[in-house]
C-alpha positions, 0 to 999 in steps of 0.5 A: 197851029191846029187850033188856028186852022180850026178857027179859020175854017170855023170862021169861014163856015160861020161867015157863009151861014151868016151871009145867007141868013135872012134875018141877019140880012134884014137887020143889016139892011135896017141898020144901014137904013138908019144912016139916012140923014145921019152925019157920015162921020158919026155913023162911021164911028157908030159902025166901028163901035158896033162891029168891034162889040159884035166881034168880041161877043162872037169870039167869047161865044165861040171860045166858050162853046169850044170850052164846053165841048171839051168839058163834055168830051172829058165827062163822056170819058167817065163811066156811063153809069157814073155820069147817069147817077150824077145827073139823076141825083141832081 
């Protein structure tokens, strides 16, 4: 339950940031400008495929970030000197 709540809050925060991002706004505008002269049915299908693709990429990136953060927290529980030696030697 906690994980679902965290994801919901993070998605809401991401949406807020993304909707205010100037580059994303321009790219969205450019994307929809290309529909001019395109068959509506074809464009709708293209939009569905693109949206599903981007949603999947976003989920993967989000979950990978959570995994990386968790691994970082586990590593930081180790002795600081051991961590430093491990990365200095590498």
